[in-house]
N, C-alpha and C positions, 0 to 999 in steps of 0.2 A: 566583471560581474560575478557574484557568487552563484553557484548552481542551486536551484530550488526545485521542488516537485513540479513536473510538467503536466500532472494530472490533478483534477479534483478527485478526492477519494474519501468515501465514508470511513470515518475513524482515522483520518490522517493525523500524524503525531506532532505537527508544528506547535500546537498549543501545550504539549506536555514536555517540550524540550528542556525547559528549566528544571522541572521535577526529575527528569531522567538524569540530567547533569549532576544533580545533588547525590544520586545513588551510584554514580560511576565508581568502579574500584580504583584505588590509588595507584596500583602498579601499572596501569595503562597510561597514566599521565606523564610518566618519565621514561618508560622503556618502549622499545619497538614491540608491536603486537599485531596479531591477525584479528580482523574484525569480521564477524559472520552474522548475517541477518537472514534467517530462514523463511521469513514472511515479509518480503520487502515492501509490498504495497506501493504507495506513491514515493517512498524513499526519503521522507522528511528527516528521519534520524540518520540515515546513510549520508545524505548531503551535509548535514550538520557535523557529523563525525569526521568526514573527509576534510572539511574546512578547518576544524579546530584541532585535529590530531595529525600533523604531518609525520608523526612517528608510526602511522599505520603502514606496515610493510606489505601486507596482503589484505585485500577486502573481497569478501565473497557474499553475493546476494542470491537468494533463491525465492521462487514462488511456484505454487502449483498451477497458477493461471498462465497458460502458455501465451495467450494474447498479450498479457502484460510483459512477460519476460522477452518475447519477441520484439516488443517496442523498445525495451532497454537495449537489446542487441542492435536494432536498427539505428538507434541514436548513437550508439558507440561506433558502429562501423560505416554507417551510410547516411549521416545526418544531413548532408547537403541536398541529396535527392529527396529526402523526407520533407525538408523545408520547402523545396520547390512545389511539391504536391500540395502541402498544407496552405501555402500562400495562394495558389490558384483557387482552391476550394473556398478560402476565406473571402476572396474577392467575389466569387460567384454567389456565395451565401448572403453576403452583405448587400449585393445588388438586387436581391429578390426579397429583402426584408419586409417591404410594405405589402407584398402579396402573400397572405397567410397560406392559401392553398398551395401555391407554387413552392413555398418554403417547406411545407409539410411533405410534399411530394419529393423534394430534393433530399430531405432528411431520411425518409423511409426507403428511398432508393439506395442510399448509402448504407442504411442498416441492413437491408436485404443482401446487398453485395458483401458486406462484412460477414454475414451469417453463412454465405456459401463457402467461405474460407478457401476460395480458389485463386485469389490474387497473389502476386509475388509478395515476399515478406515486407518490403518497404511500403507498398500500397496498403497492405493489410494493417501495418502499424499506423499509417496515416489515417485509415478508416477508424481505427481504435481511438486515436487522439481526437479526430473530428467528432465522433459520437460522444466522447467524454466531455467535450467543450460545449456541445449543443443539446445534449439530452436533459431530461428533467433532473435538476439538482446534482448533475455530475455523477449520477449513480451508476455503478456497474453491477448488473444483475443478469444472470442467465437462467434459462429453464433446464429441465432434465436433458434436453437434446443439445445443450450447450449453445443455445441461440440467445443472443443478446435481445432483451425484450423491453427495454426502457423507452417510454414515449418521448417525443420531442419536448424540449424545454421552452420557456417563454422568453428567453434572452433575445433582444432585438439584434444587436451586432456584437456577439461574443468574440473574444480574441481566440482565434483558432490556431494561429501560428505565432508563438513568441520566439522569434528567431534568435534573439540574444540569449535567452535562457536555454534553448535547445543546444546552442553551441557550447555554452558553459557546462551543461550536463554531459555533453559528448566528451568534453575535455577531461572531466573528473572520472568518467567511466572507463577511461583508458587503463586505469590501474585496478579495475574491478572485474572479478570473475563472475559471470552471470549464469545461473543454473535454473533449470525448470524440472521440478520433481518434488518428492516428499521431503518434508523438513528434516527427517532423520538422516537423509543422505549427506547432509552438510558436515556431519561429524568427521568424515574422512579428510576434510580440508583443514581441520584444526592442527595447530602445532603447539610447541611448549607454552607460549604465552598467547592465549586466545580468549577474546571476549565475545559472547553471544548476546544479541538483543532480539527478543521474540515479541512480535506483534501479531498474534494469530487472529483469525476471525473471532470477534467477541461473542461470548455467550449472551444470547438475547435477554434483555431485561423484562420483556413481555412477549406475548404471542405475536404481536403486530410489529415488533421492533427488530425483527431479524434481517440483517443486511449481509448475512454470511453466505447467501446463495450466489457468491461471485465465482464459484466453480461449480461444475455440474454435480459434484458430490458434496453433501453438506458436512460442515465441520461441527459435529454434534458432541454430546457429552463424552461419548466413548473416545473421540479424538482428543478432547481436552484432557482426559485421563492419560491417554497415550503420550501426549506432549509432556505432561508432568513426569511420567516415567522416564522420558528422554532427558528431562532436566535433572533427574536424580542420577542418571548415568554420567552426565557432564559434571555434576557435583563430585561424584566419586573419583572422577579423573582430574579433579582440581581445576576445571575450567570455570570461569566466572560468568554469570549471566544476569540479565534483567529481563523480566517478562511483564507485559502490560495486559490487562483484561478488564472486563466490565465488573463493577461492584454490585453483584446481584443482591448482596445483603443490604446495601444502601437502599435498594428498592423494596425489599421484603426482608425484614429482620430475621425471619425464620429460615431464610435460604442461605445456608452456610456452606454451599457447594465448594467455593474456593478456599474458605477459611479451613475447612476440613482437609481438602485436597493438598494444600500447601502448608499444612500446620507445622512442618519441620523446617520451613524457610521463613524469611522475613517478609511480612505483608505490610505495605504502606498504602494508606488511602490518600489520594490526592484529588484536588479539585480540577474539573475539566468542563468543557462546554460541549453540548451535543448540538451541532448545527444542522444535521440532516434529519428533519422530521416534517412530514406533510403538514402538520399543525404547528404554525409558528409559536403558539403559546407553550408548546411542549419542548421547544428548544431552550437551552439555558444550562444553569449550573447543575452538576451532579458529580459524584465521586467516581473515580476509576481506581484500579489497583495497579501498583507497581510492586512486583514480587522479586526478591533478590536472594542469592545464596551467600 
């Protein structure tokens, strides 16, 4: 079985794989190279790259979200114990599915336990995955105190433990270095032939569409500018990169934030689907940006 994302994730890139594929630099198709993903999220592009490019000699992933990177580490090093915990919770959760109040109690107890962050790493990772599979829309959102605050979802019997996929993910992660920190720290892992893929928290299209509070510090416009400056450093050092982000101009023709910011690079507008929205009528087609050097 091929590894695929083990989480539901706002802005997951499964839908953009084909467009990303079209923009990949030619020299990684034939030569050995290092792959670096400074905002790994659910890892859709990572797993696709590892499957399609056996010539990746080093793979490095990073994220500022420690709950997320700890889950990757647990799957890499301790997947069997993780599976045992998730299987047990899946049985318990499915057994109480008809009793709404008991089910809510179970969910909010797990959420409270997660937010204490006192559990060992494997249990904490299991809590992270459990909440992701059972919360509203698979959303990950924290407040300023770094407390996960998404309410329970309406799924009757969600799959909490996909054993086969967790084992497949564990297998491919054996060749991956997993970091937790600022995106700029990844530069020290680059070598002669390195390709970066950036999937930062997207700039919101509207005041109500911000899903980037998935770390306690917001990824605001100043951070978007700092990321662009990092991309310029990579360009000067002859590293190739692709970056995805929201197309704010597609929503408001006067908003040229990214067109101005990345004016010296190639900006491609590609079709995507937005599937996380409280209002189903607002899900659907829109354009996103793929920016390359």
